[in-house]
C-alpha positions as CSV (number, residue, x, y, z in Angstrom):
1,M,-128.7,152.9,-49.1
2,G,-131.2,150.2,-48.4
3,A,-132.2,149.2,-44.9
4,P,-130.4,146.2,-43.5
5,F,-133.6,144.6,-42.3
6,S,-136.9,144.3,-43.9
7,E,-139.7,146.3,-42.4
8,G,-141.5,144.4,-39.7
9,E,-138.6,142.0,-39.0
10,D,-137.0,141.7,-35.4
11,P,-133.2,142.3,-36.1
12,E,-132.2,140.1,-33.2
13,S,-134.6,137.2,-33.7
14,D,-132.4,135.2,-36.1
15,L,-129.2,135.8,-34.0
16,C,-131.0,134.6,-30.8
17,K,-132.4,131.7,-32.6
18,N,-128.9,130.7,-33.8
19,V,-127.4,131.1,-30.3
20,R,-130.2,129.0,-28.7
21,R,-129.9,126.4,-31.4
22,K,-126.1,126.1,-30.9
23,T,-126.5,126.0,-27.1
24,V,-129.1,123.2,-27.3
25,K,-126.9,121.3,-29.7
26,Q,-123.9,121.6,-27.3
27,L,-126.0,120.4,-24.4
28,F,-127.0,117.3,-26.2
29,S,-123.6,116.8,-27.8
30,K,-121.9,113.5,-27.0
31,D,-118.6,115.3,-26.5
32,L,-120.0,117.5,-23.7
33,W,-121.5,114.7,-21.9
34,H,-118.6,112.3,-22.6
35,L,-116.7,111.3,-19.5
36,P,-113.2,112.9,-19.2
37,A,-110.2,110.7,-19.9
38,F,-109.3,110.3,-16.2
39,M,-112.8,108.9,-15.5
40,K,-112.3,106.0,-17.8
41,N,-110.5,104.3,-14.9
42,S,-113.2,102.1,-13.2
43,K,-111.7,102.5,-9.7
44,I,-111.5,106.4,-10.1
45,R,-114.9,106.4,-11.5
46,L,-116.3,104.3,-8.6
47,I,-114.6,106.6,-6.0
48,A,-115.9,109.8,-7.8
49,F,-119.5,108.5,-7.9
50,F,-119.3,107.5,-4.3
51,L,-118.0,110.9,-3.1
52,L,-120.7,112.7,-5.3
53,A,-123.4,110.5,-3.8
54,M,-122.2,111.3,-0.3
55,S,-122.1,115.0,-1.1
56,L,-125.7,115.0,-2.4
57,V,-126.9,113.1,0.6
58,C,-125.2,115.7,2.8
59,A,-126.9,118.5,0.8
60,V,-130.3,116.9,1.1
61,M,-129.9,116.5,4.8
62,A,-128.8,120.1,5.1
63,F,-131.9,121.3,3.2
64,L,-134.0,119.4,5.7
65,V,-132.3,121.1,8.6
66,N,-132.0,124.6,7.1
67,P,-132.8,125.6,3.4
68,I,-130.1,128.3,3.4
69,L,-127.5,125.8,4.8
70,G,-128.5,123.3,2.2
71,L,-128.2,125.8,-0.6
72,I,-124.7,126.8,0.6
73,I,-123.6,123.2,0.8
74,L,-125.1,122.4,-2.6
75,V,-123.2,125.4,-4.1
76,M,-120.0,124.3,-2.5
77,V,-120.5,120.7,-3.8
78,V,-121.0,122.0,-7.4
79,L,-118.0,124.3,-7.1
80,T,-115.9,121.4,-5.8
81,V,-117.0,119.1,-8.6
82,V,-116.3,121.7,-11.3
83,V,-112.8,122.7,-9.9
84,A,-111.9,119.0,-9.4
85,S,-113.0,118.2,-12.9
86,F,-111.0,120.9,-14.5
87,T,-107.9,120.2,-12.3
88,L,-107.9,116.5,-13.1
89,K,-108.5,117.3,-16.7
90,A,-105.4,119.5,-16.8
91,I,-103.3,116.9,-14.9
92,T,-104.4,114.3,-17.5
93,E,-103.5,116.5,-20.4
94,D,-100.1,117.3,-18.9
95,T,-99.5,113.6,-18.3
96,N,-100.4,112.7,-21.8
97,E,-98.1,115.4,-23.2
98,Y,-95.3,114.1,-21.0
99,I,-95.8,110.5,-22.0
100,S,-96.0,111.5,-25.7
101,D,-92.7,113.5,-25.3
102,L,-91.1,110.7,-23.5
103,S,-92.1,108.1,-26.1
104,Y,-90.7,110.3,-28.8
105,R,-87.4,110.7,-27.0
106,I,-87.2,106.9,-26.2
107,K,-87.8,106.1,-29.9
108,R,-85.3,108.7,-31.0
109,G,-82.8,107.3,-28.4
110,E,-83.3,103.8,-29.7
111,Q,-82.6,104.9,-33.2
112,E,-79.5,106.9,-32.1
113,A,-78.2,104.0,-30.0
114,L,-78.7,101.5,-32.8
115,I,-76.5,103.6,-35.0
116,K,-74.0,105.2,-32.6
117,M,-73.6,102.7,-29.6
118,P,-70.2,100.8,-29.4
119,I,-71.7,97.5,-30.3
120,G,-71.5,96.0,-33.8
121,I,-74.8,95.0,-35.4
122,L,-75.2,93.1,-38.6
123,F,-78.4,91.9,-40.3
124,L,-78.2,89.1,-42.8
125,N,-80.8,87.7,-45.2
126,E,-81.7,84.1,-45.9
127,R,-78.7,83.9,-48.3
128,N,-76.2,85.2,-45.6
129,E,-75.9,88.5,-47.5
130,V,-75.5,91.7,-45.5
131,E,-78.7,93.7,-45.4
132,W,-77.6,96.3,-42.9
133,V,-74.6,97.2,-40.7
134,N,-74.4,99.9,-38.2
135,P,-71.5,102.5,-38.4
136,Y,-69.7,101.1,-35.4
137,L,-69.2,97.7,-37.1
138,Q,-68.5,99.3,-40.5
139,Q,-65.2,100.6,-39.2
140,Y,-64.0,97.1,-38.7
141,F,-64.4,96.5,-42.4
142,G,-62.7,99.7,-43.4
143,N,-63.9,101.4,-46.5
144,N,-65.1,98.2,-48.1
145,E,-68.6,98.1,-49.4
146,V,-70.6,95.4,-47.5
147,L,-74.3,95.9,-48.2
148,G,-75.7,93.2,-50.5
149,K,-72.6,91.0,-50.4
150,P,-72.2,87.5,-48.9
151,L,-70.5,87.6,-45.4
152,A,-68.1,84.9,-46.5
153,E,-66.9,87.2,-49.4
154,I,-66.5,90.2,-47.0
155,D,-64.7,88.3,-44.2
156,A,-64.2,84.5,-44.3
157,E,-63.1,84.4,-40.7
158,L,-66.1,86.2,-39.4
159,A,-68.4,84.0,-41.6
160,K,-66.8,80.9,-40.1
161,L,-67.4,82.2,-36.5
162,V,-71.0,82.9,-37.3
163,A,-71.6,79.5,-38.9
164,E,-70.0,77.7,-35.9
165,N,-71.9,79.5,-33.3
166,R,-75.3,80.0,-35.0
167,E,-77.0,77.6,-32.6
168,N,-75.6,79.3,-29.4
169,K,-78.3,81.2,-27.5
170,K,-75.9,82.9,-25.1
171,P,-73.0,85.4,-25.7
172,I,-69.6,83.6,-26.2
173,E,-66.1,85.0,-26.4
174,V,-64.4,84.6,-29.8
175,S,-61.2,85.8,-31.5
176,W,-61.6,87.7,-34.8
177,G,-58.2,88.8,-36.2
178,Q,-56.4,90.7,-33.4
179,Y,-59.7,91.4,-31.6
180,K,-61.4,89.6,-28.7
181,L,-65.2,89.9,-29.1
182,Q,-68.4,88.8,-27.5
183,L,-70.6,87.3,-30.1
184,L,-74.4,86.9,-29.9
185,I,-76.5,85.6,-32.7
186,Q,-80.3,86.0,-32.9
187,K,-81.1,83.2,-35.4
188,D,-84.8,84.0,-35.8
189,I,-84.2,87.5,-37.2
190,H,-80.6,86.8,-38.7
191,A,-79.1,89.4,-36.4
192,I,-75.5,89.4,-35.2
193,Y,-74.2,91.4,-32.3
194,L,-70.4,92.0,-31.7
195,M,-69.0,93.7,-28.6
196,D,-65.3,94.5,-28.6
197,I,-63.8,93.2,-25.3
198,T,-60.1,93.3,-26.5
199,H,-59.1,95.8,-23.8
200,Y,-60.7,93.8,-21.0
201,A,-59.2,90.6,-22.4
202,E,-55.8,92.2,-22.3
203,I,-56.3,93.3,-18.7
204,Q,-57.5,89.7,-17.8
205,Q,-54.5,88.2,-19.6
206,H,-52.1,90.6,-17.9
207,D,-53.6,89.6,-14.5
208,L,-53.0,85.9,-15.4
209,D,-49.5,86.5,-16.7
210,T,-48.5,88.3,-13.5
211,N,-49.6,85.6,-11.1
212,V,-46.8,84.7,-8.7
213,V,-44.8,81.5,-9.2
214,I,-42.6,80.1,-6.4
215,G,-40.0,77.5,-7.0
216,Q,-37.4,75.5,-5.0
217,V,-34.2,74.3,-6.8
218,F,-32.2,71.5,-5.3
219,L,-28.9,70.0,-6.3
220,D,-29.6,66.3,-6.0
221,N,-26.3,64.8,-5.4
222,Y,-24.1,67.8,-4.4
223,D,-23.0,66.3,-1.1
224,E,-22.1,63.0,-2.7
225,I,-20.0,64.6,-5.4
226,T,-18.2,67.2,-3.3
227,Q,-17.3,65.0,-0.4
228,S,-14.3,63.7,-2.2
229,L,-13.2,67.0,-3.9
230,N,-10.7,69.5,-2.5
231,D,-11.8,73.0,-1.7
232,K,-10.8,74.4,-5.0
233,A,-12.8,71.9,-7.0
234,V,-15.8,72.4,-4.8
235,S,-15.5,76.2,-5.2
236,N,-15.3,75.8,-9.0
237,L,-18.2,73.5,-9.2
238,S,-20.3,75.8,-6.9
239,N,-19.4,78.8,-9.0
240,Y,-20.3,77.1,-12.2
241,V,-23.8,76.0,-11.0
242,T,-24.4,79.5,-9.5
243,N,-23.5,81.2,-12.8
244,E,-25.5,78.8,-14.9
245,L,-28.6,79.3,-12.7
246,S,-28.1,83.0,-12.5
247,N,-27.8,83.4,-16.3
248,W,-30.9,81.2,-16.6
249,A,-32.8,83.4,-14.2
250,K,-31.7,86.6,-15.9
251,K,-32.7,85.2,-19.3
252,Y,-36.2,84.5,-18.1
253,Q,-36.5,87.5,-15.8
254,M,-36.8,85.5,-12.6
255,Y,-35.5,86.3,-9.1
256,L,-33.0,83.7,-7.9
257,K,-31.6,83.5,-4.4
258,R,-29.2,80.9,-3.0
259,I,-30.4,79.6,0.3
260,D,-27.8,76.8,0.9
261,D,-24.9,75.2,-0.8
262,D,-27.4,72.9,-2.7
263,H,-30.6,74.8,-2.4
264,F,-32.0,77.9,-4.4
265,F,-35.2,79.8,-4.3
266,I,-36.9,81.3,-7.4
267,L,-39.7,83.9,-7.8
268,A,-41.3,84.5,-11.1
269,Y,-44.5,85.3,-13.0
270,S,-46.8,82.7,-14.7
271,S,-46.0,84.1,-18.1
272,V,-42.3,83.2,-17.4
273,L,-43.4,79.7,-16.3
274,K,-45.1,79.1,-19.7
275,R,-41.9,80.0,-21.4
276,L,-40.0,77.6,-19.2
277,E,-42.4,74.8,-19.9
278,D,-42.2,75.4,-23.6
279,N,-38.5,75.2,-23.3
280,K,-38.9,71.8,-21.4
281,F,-36.5,73.1,-18.6
282,K,-33.4,72.6,-20.7
283,I,-31.3,73.9,-17.8
284,L,-31.5,70.4,-16.4
285,D,-29.9,68.9,-19.4
286,R,-27.3,71.7,-19.7
287,I,-26.0,71.4,-16.2
288,R,-26.0,67.6,-16.2
289,E,-24.2,67.3,-19.6
290,R,-21.6,70.0,-18.7
291,T,-20.8,68.5,-15.3
292,S,-20.7,65.0,-16.7
293,K,-17.9,66.0,-19.0
294,Q,-15.9,66.9,-16.0
295,N,-16.7,63.5,-14.3
296,L,-18.9,65.4,-11.8
297,P,-22.4,64.4,-13.0
298,L,-24.6,66.9,-11.0
299,T,-28.3,66.9,-11.4
300,L,-31.1,69.3,-10.5
301,S,-34.6,68.8,-9.1
302,I,-37.1,71.7,-9.1
303,G,-40.5,72.0,-7.5
304,I,-42.7,74.9,-8.8
305,S,-46.2,76.0,-7.6
306,Y,-48.6,78.7,-8.8
307,G,-52.3,79.5,-9.1
308,D,-53.1,80.9,-5.7
309,D,-52.8,84.3,-3.9
310,D,-51.7,82.7,-0.6
311,L,-47.9,82.9,-0.7
312,A,-47.5,80.6,2.3
313,L,-49.6,77.9,0.6
314,L,-47.6,78.3,-2.6
315,A,-44.3,77.9,-0.7
316,K,-45.6,74.8,0.9
317,I,-46.8,73.3,-2.4
318,A,-43.4,74.2,-4.0
319,Q,-41.6,72.2,-1.3
320,S,-44.1,69.4,-1.7
321,N,-43.4,69.3,-5.4
322,L,-39.7,69.3,-4.8
323,D,-40.1,66.3,-2.5
324,L,-42.1,64.6,-5.2
325,A,-39.4,65.2,-7.8
326,L,-36.8,63.8,-5.4
327,G,-39.0,60.9,-4.6
328,R,-39.2,60.1,-8.3
329,G,-35.4,59.9,-8.5
330,G,-34.5,63.6,-9.0
331,D,-33.2,65.2,-12.3
332,Q,-36.7,66.5,-13.0
333,V,-39.1,69.3,-12.5
334,V,-42.6,69.0,-11.0
335,V,-45.1,71.9,-11.7
336,K,-48.4,71.9,-9.9
337,T,-51.2,74.2,-8.7
338,P,-52.7,73.6,-5.2
339,D,-55.7,71.8,-6.8
340,G,-54.4,70.7,-10.2
341,E,-52.5,67.7,-11.5
342,A,-48.7,67.7,-11.6
343,R,-46.8,68.1,-14.7
344,F,-43.4,66.5,-15.0
345,Y,-40.4,67.5,-17.1
346,G,-37.0,65.8,-17.2
347,G,-36.4,62.5,-15.4
348,K,-34.5,61.2,-18.4
349,T,-31.7,59.5,-16.4
350,N,-31.6,56.7,-13.9
351,P,-31.2,57.9,-10.3
352,M,-27.7,57.9,-9.1
353,E,-26.7,55.5,-6.3
354,K,-26.0,57.1,-3.0
355,R,-22.5,56.2,-1.8
356,T,-23.3,56.4,1.9
357,R,-25.8,54.5,4.1
358,V,-26.5,57.3,6.4
359,R,-30.1,57.5,5.4
360,A,-30.5,53.7,5.8
361,R,-29.2,54.0,9.4
362,M,-31.5,56.9,10.2
363,I,-34.6,55.1,8.8
364,S,-33.7,51.9,10.6
365,Q,-33.4,53.8,13.9
366,A,-36.7,55.6,13.2
367,L,-38.4,52.4,12.4
368,Q,-37.3,50.9,15.7
369,E,-38.8,53.8,17.6
370,L,-42.1,53.5,15.7
371,M,-42.2,49.7,16.4
372,N,-41.7,50.4,20.1
373,Q,-44.7,52.8,20.1
374,T,-47.1,50.3,18.6
375,D,-49.0,47.2,19.8
376,Q,-48.7,45.3,16.6
377,I,-47.5,45.8,13.0
378,F,-49.1,45.0,9.6
379,V,-47.0,44.8,6.5
380,M,-48.4,44.5,3.0
381,G,-47.2,44.7,-0.6
382,H,-49.2,45.4,-3.7
383,K,-51.9,43.4,-5.4
384,Q,-50.7,40.4,-7.2
385,P,-47.4,40.5,-5.4
386,D,-44.1,39.5,-6.8
387,M,-41.0,38.2,-5.0
388,D,-39.7,41.6,-4.2
389,S,-43.0,42.5,-2.5
390,V,-43.3,39.3,-0.5
391,G,-39.6,39.2,0.3
392,A,-39.8,42.7,1.7
393,C,-42.7,41.7,3.9
394,L,-40.7,38.8,5.3
395,G,-37.8,41.2,5.9
396,I,-40.0,43.6,7.9
397,R,-41.5,40.7,9.8
398,R,-38.0,39.6,10.8
399,I,-37.0,43.2,11.9
400,A,-40.2,43.4,14.1
401,A,-39.2,40.0,15.6
402,M,-35.8,41.4,16.4
403,N,-37.6,44.3,18.3
404,Q,-39.9,41.8,20.1
405,K,-43.0,43.0,18.2
406,K,-45.7,41.0,16.6
407,C,-45.9,41.5,12.8
408,W,-48.7,40.2,10.5
409,I,-48.1,39.8,6.7
410,V,-51.2,40.8,4.7
411,L,-51.5,38.6,1.6
412,D,-54.3,37.5,-0.6
413,Q,-53.2,33.9,-1.4
414,E,-55.9,33.2,-4.0
415,K,-54.1,35.0,-6.9
416,L,-50.4,34.2,-6.6
417,H,-47.9,33.8,-9.4
418,S,-45.9,30.5,-9.6
419,D,-42.8,31.9,-7.9
420,V,-44.7,33.3,-4.9
421,A,-46.8,30.2,-4.7
422,R,-43.7,28.0,-4.5
423,L,-42.4,30.4,-1.7
424,M,-45.7,30.0,0.2
425,D,-45.4,26.2,-0.1
426,E,-41.8,26.3,1.3
427,L,-43.0,28.4,4.2
428,G,-45.0,25.4,5.3
429,Q,-41.8,24.2,6.9
430,Y,-41.7,27.4,9.0
431,P,-44.9,27.4,11.0
432,E,-43.9,30.5,13.0
433,I,-43.7,32.5,9.8
434,K,-46.7,30.8,8.0
435,G,-48.9,31.6,11.0
436,T,-48.3,35.3,10.6
437,V,-49.8,35.4,7.1
438,L,-53.3,36.9,7.1
439,T,-55.9,37.5,4.6
440,P,-57.0,41.2,4.2
441,E,-60.3,40.5,6.0
442,E,-58.5,38.9,9.0
443,A,-56.1,41.9,9.1
444,E,-58.9,44.4,9.2
445,E,-60.4,42.5,12.2
446,K,-57.1,42.5,14.2
447,A,-56.1,46.1,13.5
448,T,-56.4,48.6,16.4
449,E,-55.8,52.4,16.7
450,Q,-52.3,51.7,18.0
451,S,-51.3,49.4,15.1
452,L,-48.7,50.4,12.5
453,L,-49.1,49.7,8.8
454,I,-46.0,49.4,6.6
455,M,-46.5,49.6,2.8
456,V,-43.6,47.9,0.9
457,D,-42.7,47.9,-2.8
458,H,-45.5,50.4,-3.6
459,S,-46.7,53.9,-2.5
460,K,-50.1,54.0,-4.1
461,P,-53.0,53.0,-1.7
462,S,-55.2,52.0,-4.6
463,I,-52.9,49.1,-5.5
464,S,-52.4,47.9,-1.9
465,A,-53.2,44.3,-1.0
466,S,-55.9,45.8,1.2
467,E,-57.0,49.3,0.5
468,E,-59.6,49.0,3.3
469,L,-56.8,48.2,5.9
470,Y,-55.0,51.3,4.6
471,Q,-58.0,53.5,5.2
472,Q,-58.4,52.0,8.7
473,L,-54.8,52.9,9.6
474,S,-54.2,55.9,7.3
475,N,-52.8,58.0,10.2
476,R,-50.2,55.4,11.1
477,V,-48.6,54.5,7.8
478,M,-44.9,54.0,6.8
479,V,-43.8,53.6,3.1
480,I,-40.7,51.7,1.9
481,D,-40.4,51.6,-1.8
482,H,-37.9,51.8,-4.6
483,H,-40.3,53.0,-7.4
484,R,-40.5,56.6,-8.4
485,R,-43.2,58.4,-6.4
486,G,-46.3,59.3,-8.2
487,E,-49.1,61.9,-7.4
488,E,-51.1,59.3,-5.6
489,F,-49.5,59.0,-2.2
490,P,-50.6,58.5,1.5
491,E,-51.8,61.8,2.9
492,N,-50.2,61.6,6.3
493,P,-47.4,59.0,6.4
494,I,-45.4,59.1,9.6
495,L,-42.2,57.8,7.9
496,V,-41.2,57.6,4.2
497,Y,-38.2,55.7,2.8
498,I,-38.3,55.9,-1.1
499,E,-35.0,55.5,-2.9
500,P,-35.5,55.2,-6.6
501,Y,-31.8,54.4,-7.1
502,A,-32.2,51.1,-5.3
503,S,-32.6,47.9,-7.3
504,S,-35.4,46.6,-5.1
505,T,-37.3,47.1,-1.9
506,C,-35.5,43.9,-0.6
507,E,-32.2,45.8,-1.0
508,L,-33.4,48.7,1.1
509,I,-34.7,46.4,3.9
510,T,-31.6,44.2,3.8
511,E,-29.4,47.3,4.6
512,M,-31.5,47.9,7.8
513,F,-30.5,44.5,9.3
514,E,-26.9,45.9,10.0
515,Y,-28.4,48.4,12.5
516,Q,-30.5,46.0,14.5
517,S,-29.6,44.5,17.8
518,R,-26.9,41.8,17.5
519,E,-28.5,39.9,20.4
520,S,-31.8,39.3,18.6
521,E,-32.4,36.2,16.4
522,P,-30.9,36.8,13.0
523,I,-32.6,36.4,9.6
524,N,-33.2,32.8,8.7
525,K,-32.6,30.9,5.4
526,I,-36.0,31.2,3.9
527,E,-36.3,34.9,4.6
528,A,-32.8,35.5,3.1
529,T,-33.6,33.3,0.1
530,A,-36.9,35.1,-0.6
531,M,-35.2,38.6,-0.4
532,L,-32.3,37.5,-2.6
533,T,-34.8,36.2,-5.2
534,G,-36.6,39.6,-5.1
535,I,-33.3,41.3,-5.8
536,I,-32.4,38.9,-8.6
537,I,-35.8,39.2,-10.3
538,D,-36.0,43.0,-10.2
539,T,-32.4,43.5,-11.5
540,K,-32.8,40.8,-14.2
541,S,-30.0,38.8,-12.6
542,F,-27.9,41.9,-11.7
543,T,-28.1,43.4,-15.2
544,L,-30.4,46.4,-14.7
545,R,-30.5,49.1,-11.9
546,T,-27.6,47.5,-10.1
547,G,-25.2,49.4,-7.9
548,T,-22.5,48.6,-5.5
549,R,-24.9,48.6,-2.6
550,T,-27.0,46.0,-4.5
551,F,-24.1,43.6,-4.5
552,D,-23.4,44.4,-0.8
553,A,-27.0,43.5,0.0
554,A,-26.8,40.3,-2.0
555,S,-23.6,39.4,-0.4
556,Y,-25.0,39.9,3.1
557,L,-28.0,37.7,2.3
558,R,-25.8,34.9,1.0
559,S,-23.7,35.2,4.1
560,V,-26.8,34.6,6.3
561,G,-27.9,31.5,4.5
562,A,-29.7,32.4,1.2
563,D,-29.8,29.3,-0.9
564,S,-29.0,29.9,-4.6
565,V,-30.5,26.5,-5.6
566,L,-33.8,27.4,-3.9
567,V,-33.6,30.8,-5.7
568,Q,-33.6,29.0,-9.0
569,H,-36.5,26.7,-7.8
570,F,-38.6,29.8,-7.0
571,M,-37.7,31.4,-10.4
572,K,-38.7,28.4,-12.6
573,E,-41.6,28.9,-14.9
574,N,-44.3,26.3,-15.5
575,V,-45.0,25.1,-19.0
576,N,-48.1,27.2,-19.6
577,N,-46.5,30.4,-18.7
578,F,-43.5,29.6,-20.8
579,L,-45.6,28.9,-23.9
580,Q,-47.8,31.9,-23.2
581,R,-44.8,34.2,-23.0
582,N,-43.3,32.9,-26.2
583,H,-46.7,33.2,-27.9
584,L,-46.7,36.9,-27.0
585,I,-43.2,37.4,-28.3
586,D,-44.3,35.9,-31.6
587,R,-46.8,38.7,-32.0
588,V,-44.1,41.4,-31.8
589,E,-44.2,44.5,-34.1
590,F,-41.7,47.4,-34.2
591,V,-43.0,50.9,-34.1
592,G,-41.4,54.3,-34.0
593,N,-37.8,54.7,-32.9
594,R,-36.4,51.4,-31.4
595,V,-39.7,50.3,-29.7
596,A,-41.1,46.8,-29.6
597,L,-44.8,46.3,-29.1
598,C,-46.7,43.0,-28.4
599,V,-50.5,43.0,-28.3
600,G,-52.2,39.9,-27.0
601,E,-55.3,38.3,-28.7
602,K,-58.4,40.3,-27.8
603,D,-60.4,37.5,-26.3
604,K,-57.6,35.7,-24.5
605,V,-56.6,36.3,-20.9
606,Y,-52.9,36.5,-20.0
607,D,-51.2,36.4,-16.7
608,P,-49.8,39.9,-15.8
609,V,-46.4,38.4,-14.7
610,T,-46.1,36.5,-18.0
611,A,-46.8,39.8,-19.9
612,A,-44.0,41.5,-17.8
613,Q,-41.6,38.7,-18.6
614,A,-42.4,39.0,-22.3
615,A,-41.5,42.7,-22.1
616,D,-38.3,41.9,-20.3
617,S,-37.3,39.3,-23.0
618,L,-37.9,41.8,-25.8
619,L,-35.1,44.0,-24.4
620,N,-32.7,41.3,-25.4
621,V,-33.5,41.9,-29.0
622,S,-30.8,44.0,-30.8
623,G,-31.9,47.6,-31.5
624,V,-34.8,47.6,-28.9
625,D,-34.6,50.3,-26.3
626,A,-38.1,50.0,-25.0
627,S,-40.8,47.3,-25.0
628,F,-44.6,47.3,-24.4
629,V,-46.9,44.4,-23.9
630,V,-50.7,44.9,-24.1
631,T,-52.9,42.1,-22.8
632,R,-56.3,41.4,-21.3
633,R,-56.3,40.6,-17.6
634,A,-58.5,38.3,-15.7
635,D,-60.5,41.2,-14.1
636,G,-61.4,42.4,-17.6
637,R,-59.1,45.4,-17.7
638,I,-56.4,45.9,-20.3
639,G,-52.9,45.7,-18.8
640,I,-49.8,47.3,-20.3
641,S,-46.3,46.3,-19.1
642,A,-43.5,48.6,-20.1
643,R,-39.7,48.0,-19.9
644,S,-36.6,49.9,-21.1
645,N,-32.9,49.5,-21.0
646,G,-32.5,53.0,-19.4
647,E,-32.3,54.9,-22.7
648,A,-36.0,55.6,-22.7
649,N,-38.3,56.7,-19.9
650,V,-41.2,54.3,-19.9
651,Q,-42.5,55.7,-16.6
652,V,-43.7,59.0,-18.1
653,V,-45.4,57.0,-20.9
654,M,-47.3,54.9,-18.4
655,E,-48.2,57.9,-16.2
656,Q,-50.0,59.5,-19.1
657,L,-52.2,56.4,-19.3
658,G,-52.9,56.5,-15.5
659,G,-50.1,54.2,-14.3
660,G,-46.5,54.6,-13.1
661,G,-43.4,52.8,-11.9
662,H,-39.8,53.2,-12.6
663,L,-37.8,54.8,-15.5
664,S,-37.1,51.4,-16.9
665,N,-39.9,49.4,-15.4
666,A,-43.5,50.6,-15.4
667,A,-47.1,49.5,-16.0
668,T,-50.7,50.6,-16.1
669,Q,-54.3,49.1,-16.3
670,L,-57.0,50.6,-18.5
671,S,-60.7,50.1,-17.8
672,E,-63.6,50.1,-20.2
673,V,-61.5,49.9,-23.4
674,T,-60.8,47.2,-25.9
675,I,-57.4,45.8,-26.8
676,E,-57.4,47.8,-30.1
677,E,-58.3,51.0,-28.2
678,A,-55.5,50.5,-25.6
679,R,-53.0,49.9,-28.4
680,A,-54.1,53.1,-30.2
681,Q,-53.8,55.2,-26.9
682,L,-50.4,53.7,-26.2
683,L,-49.1,54.5,-29.8
684,D,-50.5,58.1,-29.5
685,V,-48.5,58.6,-26.2
686,I,-45.3,57.0,-27.7
687,Q,-45.6,59.2,-30.7
688,Q,-45.9,62.3,-28.5
689,H,-42.8,61.5,-26.6
690,E,-40.8,60.7,-29.7
691,E,-41.7,64.1,-31.2
């Protein structure tokens, strides 16, 4: 065996050289002298160098005091630095390992969520072909293969939803088949996100469907019909109505409770209300038609409210809606939320005349008490007044004089029609009456906090002769009118006398004279003539809306001096109005079912009264149940006058266009529209009602 080393060689020399070489290499290695990772932070590095410098300064000072103490401190500093370095290094390594593990889990979670979360995800290419769909959305397509196919081929409805909402940057709710979804589209990456909210939509819909609805049902003319019946007939009629309403309530799953002989209370859900509205409340027609066959034409009025959690408020609104239905003549339903607009159903018949004058006596007595509590009275009609409006003002002035109260008539005399202008000329012979006529500006100056304002022949403050005077006396207002009440109405009237069955406001006021003091000065000739003229004009010479009480009022006015010759003088037309009316009639066209329509020339201004007279004249044409005249007014607006013979309800047509009036006599004014646009709007509404 040979020797492992040559003779004369040092067996450890090469090993020692290698160790020394390796040690020196490690000392000068960049990795050894490279700062630890935690020292890469400049703030930590600054603090470390500062503490090391302080430690060295302390060691040097200790050496100066005592070498042994300095040595001990130096050793402690070195040990502290070594321990801190290894400790921070270990912490850094643990932190890096934790962050690495967390990053892996987050990335893995993102991948899992993308595939498994309950949100449908769909990626399309530039050609709207499906590039990728997650498993959750795939189940909505069933077993159909979707990758690589156009979305329109896979599901046309979904493709349409995507196309319609591609520009929306926020999630929106859409319906896809039987599902309710939240749709979000990221246009830049062609990504579509769908969240199924069908369950929550069903909960929300159930909550909406179970909102409480409160209603009040009133038998309009129950007292008038039953007062002449024997007990058996009254019982039979009452049982019939109760059975009909009970069956109606049972059919629609409502709670019905009879409160009084002519009053019922209903409680239901909003889902039931929707079905009732879809059915147009046919219960009104059923009861009216069945009772009419027995010569006992009974009608219903219903007020319904919903849309709030406050039951007391709903009950109050329901009663208010019932009052509105009655104020419009009854035989109809008013549905309204506390903050919404009213919806009307029914109202197809003319209001029935009341056989008694009890209400007239009560109103007359209440008016006397109000007059005694005020310092002065202001009475005004509507803008561009007719004879009924001015005659009613004269009647109220006379009642005030009978009660020794000063009454001012508010009238804008600049824009008067020929009949009213003739009346004002005739009043020149009666200075005591002429002197009480004020302009709106003069009335506003005279009014005080104790003054009383009486609105006649209208109930809408916006069409009053002076809306400013109404605002000034809004807390002391009385309304006397024969038109159906609309949504716009004085907020806090202290007395309301609205009787849609009456022919005119002059008829209502004439009945009050019977209950005034016999010792006071009676109505004079000019006042009686003006009021009789108002009745004749509004009834078209006693051919429309005329009842027994209308003739009673006319008879009374004749008995106190109304002059029929003067009436004819007031009603005469001037040549221009006559020619203008005939010109409008020449432009008549027939549309729909028995409807006559006249549209004036687009650049020509027509007098509103002339337009109304043209509408009246068209009713004399055979086969015409309703007439409409569309003209341009002097104020630039487009006016529409509507008339009917009672077979059609022109009031609801005008209400949809922002106006109102009576079942057979209504009107509206449209702003910022042309003649052609007004005609188109009118025809759309007429078509809706015919359908």
